[in-house]
C-alpha positions in Angstrom: 16.4 19.7 59.8 20.0 18.5 59.7 21.9 19.8 56.2 25.2 19.0 54.3 27.7 21.9 54.6 30.3 21.7 52.1 33.9 22.9 51.5 34.9 23.7 48.0 37.7 24.8 46.3 37.0 28.1 43.9 40.1 28.5 42.1 42.1 25.9 39.8 42.7 23.7 43.2 45.3 23.6 45.0 43.7 26.6 47.3 44.4 24.3 50.7 41.4 22.7 51.2 42.7 19.5 53.5 44.3 22.0 56.0 40.6 23.7 56.2 38.6 20.3 56.4 41.0 19.3 59.6 40.1 22.9 61.3 36.6 22.5 60.7 36.4 18.8 61.3 35.6 19.2 65.0 32.3 20.6 64.6 31.1 17.6 62.6 30.5 14.2 63.3 31.0 12.8 59.4 33.0 14.1 56.8 32.4 13.0 52.6 34.4 13.2 49.8 32.1 13.4 47.0 34.0 13.7 43.5 37.3 13.4 42.0 40.5 10.8 42.2 43.9 10.2 43.3 44.9 12.9 41.0 44.6 15.2 43.7 46.4 15.6 46.9 45.7 17.7 50.3 48.1 18.2 52.3 47.5 19.0 56.3 50.6 19.7 58.6 50.3 19.6 62.3 52.6 18.2 65.6 55.5 18.7 63.2 54.5 16.3 61.2 53.3 16.5 57.3 50.3 14.2 55.5 49.2 13.9 51.8 45.9 12.7 51.5 44.8 11.4 47.6 41.4 9.7 48.0 40.4 9.3 52.0 38.5 12.3 53.5 41.0 14.8 55.7 38.5 13.9 58.6 40.4 10.8 59.1 43.0 13.0 61.8 39.9 14.0 64.1 39.1 10.5 66.2 35.8 9.5 66.2 34.7 10.4 62.8 32.7 8.6 60.4 34.4 9.5 56.6 32.6 8.2 53.5 34.4 8.2 50.2 31.2 8.7 47.8 29.7 7.2 44.8 31.1 10.3 43.0 34.8 9.1 43.6 36.5 7.3 41.5 39.1 4.8 43.3 42.4 3.6 42.5 43.1 0.2 44.8 46.7 0.3 44.3 47.1 4.1 45.7 44.6 3.8 48.4 46.1 0.8 49.8 49.5 3.0 50.1 47.8 5.5 51.1 45.5 3.6 54.2 49.2 1.7 54.7 50.8 4.9 55.6 48.2 6.6 58.0 47.9 3.3 59.5 52.0 3.4 60.8 51.1 6.9 61.6 48.7 5.4 64.2 45.4 6.1 62.5 43.1 3.1 62.4 40.9 3.2 59.2 39.2 0.4 59.4 36.6 1.6 61.7 36.4 5.4 60.6 36.6 4.8 57.2 33.6 3.5 54.9 33.2 3.5 51.2 30.4 3.6 48.6 29.2 0.7 46.0 28.9 3.0 43.6 32.4 4.3 43.9 34.1 3.6 40.6 37.0 1.4 40.5 40.4 2.9 38.4 41.6 0.0 36.5 44.9 -0.8 35.6 44.1 -0.4 31.8 42.2 3.0 32.8 46.2 4.0 33.5 47.3 2.9 30.6 45.0 4.6 28.4 45.7 8.1 30.3 48.8 7.9 28.7 48.2 6.7 25.4 45.1 9.6 25.0 47.7 12.0 25.7 50.8 10.9 23.8 48.2 11.0 21.1 47.5 14.7 21.4 51.1 15.6 20.9 51.4 19.5 21.4 47.3 19.7 22.5 48.4 17.7 25.7 45.9 18.7 28.4 48.5 17.8 31.1 46.7 15.1 32.9 48.2 13.3 35.8 48.2 10.1 34.4 45.9 8.3 37.2 43.8 7.0 34.9 40.9 9.3 36.0 39.5 10.4 32.5 39.3 7.3 31.4 37.6 5.8 34.3 34.9 8.4 33.9 34.7 7.9 30.6 33.7 4.2 31.0 31.2 5.6 33.8 29.4 7.7 31.5 29.5 5.8 28.6 27.9 2.6 31.1 31.4 0.6 31.0 32.3 1.3 34.3 33.3 -1.1 37.1 32.1 -0.1 40.7 32.8 -0.9 44.1 30.3 -3.0 45.2 31.3 -5.4 41.9 34.1 -6.6 44.3 31.5 -8.6 46.1 30.0 -10.0 43.0 30.5 -13.7 42.4 31.4 -12.5 38.6 33.8 -10.2 40.1 36.7 -11.9 37.5 34.3 -11.6 34.5 33.4 -7.9 34.9 36.9 -7.3 35.2 38.0 -9.4 32.3 35.5 -7.9 29.7 36.4 -4.1 30.7 39.6 -5.2 30.2 39.5 -6.8 26.6 37.5 -3.6 25.8 40.5 -1.3 27.0 43.3 -3.5 25.2 41.2 -3.1 21.9 41.3 0.6 22.0 45.1 0.8 23.2 45.3 -1.7 19.8 43.7 0.5 17.7 46.2 3.4 19.2 49.2 1.4 18.2 50.4 1.9 22.2 53.0 -0.4 23.5 52.7 -1.6 27.2 53.2 -4.1 29.7 50.4 -4.6 32.2 51.5 -7.1 33.8 53.2 -5.4 37.3 50.4 -3.1 37.2 47.9 -5.9 37.7 49.5 -7.8 39.9 49.5 -5.3 42.2 45.5 -4.1 41.9 44.8 -7.5 42.6 46.5 -7.3 46.3 45.0 -3.9 46.4 41.5 -4.9 45.5 41.4 -7.7 48.2 43.2 -5.0 50.9 39.7 -2.9 49.7 37.3 -5.2 50.9 38.2 -4.9 54.5 36.6 -2.0 54.7 32.9 -1.3 55.4 31.3 -1.0 51.8 27.9 0.5 51.8 24.9 2.0 49.9 26.2 5.1 51.0 23.3 7.6 49.5 21.0 5.6 52.4 24.2 6.0 54.9 24.2 9.7 54.2 20.4 10.6 54.4 20.1 7.9 57.4 22.7 10.1 59.5 20.9 13.0 58.6 17.6 12.1 59.8 19.6 11.2 63.1 20.4 14.6 63.1 24.3 14.2 62.8 26.3 16.9 61.3 28.3 16.3 58.0 30.9 18.1 55.9 31.2 17.1 52.2 34.5 17.6 51.3 35.5 18.7 47.2 38.9 17.9 45.0 40.7 19.8 42.6 38.7 23.5 42.4 35.5 24.9 40.8 37.3 26.6 37.8 38.2 23.0 36.8 34.8 21.3 36.8 34.0 19.8 33.4 30.7 22.0 32.9 31.4 25.2 34.2 35.5 25.3 34.2 38.0 26.3 31.8 37.1 23.7 29.1 38.9 21.3 28.1 41.4 22.0 30.5 39.6 20.6 33.2 38.7 17.7 35.2 36.6 14.7 34.8 33.7 15.3 37.1 31.5 18.3 38.5 33.8 20.2 41.3 31.2 22.3 42.4 28.6 22.5 44.8 26.1 20.7 42.8 28.0 17.7 42.9 27.8 16.9 45.9 24.0 15.9 45.5 25.1 13.9 42.7 28.4 12.4 44.2 26.6 11.5 47.6 23.0 11.8 46.7 22.0 14.0 49.0 18.9 16.5 47.7 19.8 20.1 46.9 17.5 21.2 49.9 19.4 19.8 52.2 22.8 21.8 51.4 23.8 24.0 54.2 26.6 26.4 54.0 29.0 26.5 51.6 32.5 27.3 52.2 34.5 28.6 49.3 38.1 28.6 49.8 40.6 30.9 47.5 44.0 31.8 47.8 45.0 35.0 48.3 47.2 35.2 44.9 46.1 32.4 42.2 47.8 29.4 41.0 47.5 26.5 38.2 49.2 23.5 37.8 49.1 21.8 34.0 48.0 23.8 30.8 45.1 25.8 29.8 44.2 29.4 30.3 45.4 32.2 33.6 44.9 35.4 32.6 46.6 36.6 35.6 49.6 34.6 35.6 53.2 36.4 36.1 56.3 35.1 34.2 58.3 38.0 36.1 60.1 37.7 39.1 56.9 38.3 41.3 55.5 35.2 39.8 58.5 33.3 40.9 58.4 34.7 44.0 55.2 33.8 44.8 56.0 30.2 43.6 59.3 29.9 45.8 57.4 31.4 49.1 53.8 29.5 48.7 56.3 26.3 47.4 53.9 25.6 45.0 54.6 22.4 43.8 51.8 19.5 43.4 51.5 17.7 47.0 51.3 14.2 44.3 52.9 14.9 41.5 55.7 17.4 42.4 54.8 19.5 39.4 55.2 23.6 39.5 52.3 25.8 39.9 52.0 28.5 37.8 51.4 31.6 40.0 49.5 35.0 39.7 47.7 37.7 40.8 44.4 37.1 42.7 41.4 36.8 39.7 38.1 38.7 40.9 36.3 38.1 37.8 36.9 34.4 38.2 36.7 34.3 42.2 33.2 36.1 41.5 32.0 33.5 39.0 32.8 30.2 41.1 30.9 32.0 44.3 28.0 32.7 42.1 28.0 28.9 40.3 28.7 27.4 44.1 26.1 29.5 46.1 29.2 30.3 48.6 28.1 31.8 52.0 31.5 31.8 53.8 34.9 32.6 52.1 38.1 31.3 53.3 41.8 33.0 52.7 44.8 30.8 52.5 47.9 31.1 52.2 48.1 35.1 53.3 51.3 35.3 54.7 53.1 34.2 51.5 53.1 37.7 50.2 54.1 39.3 53.6 57.1 41.0 52.0 55.6 42.4 49.2 55.8 46.1 48.7 52.6 46.2 45.9 49.8 43.5 45.9 47.6 43.7 42.7 43.9 42.1 42.1 42.2 41.8 38.7 38.5 43.3 39.0 37.9 43.1 35.0 39.3 41.6 31.8 39.5 43.6 28.4 38.8 41.3 25.5 39.0 42.4 21.9 39.5 46.2 23.6 36.4 45.8 25.3 36.3 45.3 29.1 34.0 42.5 30.7 33.8 41.5 34.6 32.2 38.3 33.5 34.4 35.0 32.8 34.0 33.9 29.4 33.2 31.2 27.4 36.3 31.4 25.1 39.4 31.4 27.5 42.1 30.9 24.9 42.0 34.3 23.6 44.0 37.1 24.2 42.7 38.2 27.4 44.1 41.4 29.4 43.7 41.5 33.1 42.6 44.9 35.0 44.2 45.3 37.8 43.6 47.2 41.1 46.7 48.1 43.3 47.0 47.6 46.9 50.2 48.8 49.0 51.5 45.4 50.9 51.4 44.8 54.3 54.9 44.1 55.1 55.0 42.7 58.4 55.0 38.7 59.5 50.8 37.6 59.8 52.2 34.4 61.1 52.3 36.5 64.2 48.9 37.5 64.4 46.4 35.3 66.8 43.3 37.7 66.2 42.1 39.7 63.1 41.9 42.7 65.3 46.0 42.6 65.2 46.1 42.7 61.5 47.8 45.5 59.9 45.3 47.9 58.3 46.9 47.2 54.8 46.2 43.8 55.2 42.4 44.1 56.4 41.9 46.7 53.6 43.1 43.8 51.2 40.3 41.6 52.7 37.6 44.1 52.8 38.0 44.8 49.2 37.2 41.3 48.5 34.4 41.0 50.8 32.7 44.0 49.2 33.6 43.2 45.6 32.3 39.6 46.5 29.5 40.2 48.8 30.6 37.1 50.5 32.3 37.6 53.8 35.8 36.2 54.7 35.6 34.0 57.8 38.5 32.0 57.8 42.0 33.3 56.9 45.0 31.2 57.3 48.5 32.7 57.6 50.8 29.4 57.6 50.4 25.8 56.9 49.9 24.5 60.6 46.2 23.8 61.6 47.3 26.1 64.7 48.0 29.3 62.5 44.6 29.8 61.6 42.4 33.0 62.3 38.3 32.7 62.9 36.3 35.8 62.8 
């Protein structure tokens, strides 16, 4: 029986999932996105070109693959159209490759305004959202007030939209928030007409039929495990389930039909926006990681906070997701470092723990283990055996601590700069 393999991030997002999906896609016939919205971008580089995907699955670059936007995704028609048209200009025909779930929720123009209004009302307690309307859209979803892609096909589409807009405007009046929706709304109505050109499907039936037909499927997540609404560093999290269980609810597949779980992590850690980050570096080393690693958001351009690898958090993510294979990204960023550190435990109120804590706002002091740097250009390596011993010790320590093999190592941004063991 065919199963859905899963690829997801194990940190606070930005691990490099897009590149890995592109590398793995030749093994699969279908790539399906199971959660999240256009607040996160997957960056892919090949043949001297750079692409940023926000909502469209990363398998779109491999010809002949079916790509599905699942029911767990929230979709902004305007941003989707811009993304699709840009891909079309570069020679990728999406209309034959891309399907969209009827049950995916739509980000409305008023959702974006609500997002800004809620953040403004928080003052100094801002979460640091991207302002794309994702949180308010998921809020409408769970409060049973959402508008879905399938509603675009209804003869009552305009009435459904008007009711949702009126409810949002009532909230905005209560927040005394000033706005002008005219341009946003005009763009949105044009974009939903564009959206209707694509196959709008009962994705749960289609995915299960593909499995029954022995088709290989890769499920792609956005953000990372530590941003999961249930298991992340709450309340500084996203609004969806970014963990492996989100595949079942975000695509409509049973738990018994989950196969391999690929967990992606950077050889160090980054985080964008507010929230706890125990291994964050505020010194020159942190600046080096940011500068060498080009740690700026693919969609927002925001600078990412940088720090050492956190094994406490990584092992927690592996446990929650049932990871079967690890994929390490951006190893080359630390090519010239003399010393590299890894957090193996935390000290909280004088006590040592290896558990990711419920309360993440307190004084958490990481306990580090130091490794000598490898001091060479990893991008010249073509096989695992060619890596310097110092680097192999680093990789094997991670495997020993986590109990999961590191099967893929990225040594550069291009799809060819990938070592598969």
